[in-house]
N, C-alpha and C positions, 0 to 999 in steps of 0.2 A: 522436416518433420516437426521441429520445434515451432514453426510458424502455425501449423495446423493445431498443435496442442495449445498455443497461446490464444488462438481465435476461439476454440471451444471453451477454454478456461474463462475468457472474457465474457462470452455469451452466458454461460451457466453460473454466474455468481461472482466472478473476479472483480467486476466493476462495482458491484454493490458492496463488497467487502472493502475495496479500496476507498470508496466514499466514507465508509465507517471509520477507517483509519485516519482519513483527512479530518473528519469531524472531531474525533478525539484528539488529534494533533492540535487543532485550533483551540480546543478546550484546555489542553495542557499549557499552551503558550499564553494563556490568560494569567498565569502566575509566574513569577520569576523563578521559583524553585522548580517548576515543571518544564522549563524550556528544554533541558536535555532529553526528557522523556518525549516531548513533542517532536523533537528532531527525529528520534527513532521511529515515532509513529509515521512521519512522512516518508522515511526510508522504507518502512514496511508497506506503505501504500504503493510506492513505486514497484516494489517486488510483487505485490498482489496483482498488479495489472498484467504483467507478462512474466511469469516465473520460469518458463521453460527456456533453456538456452542461455541463462544469465550465469555469469561467473562472478563470485564475490571475492 
């Protein structure tokens, strides 16, 4: 069931939101102070691609 949910999520906006998190992660990495925030942006991008069935 989580596979079906992830596919639907990916098609209806999960990919676009993940690209947004990647973009802002790259922007945050441009400054030394923003590197920790950039790391978190990349973690959120991974979670945004397939949120169902993940355990944190």
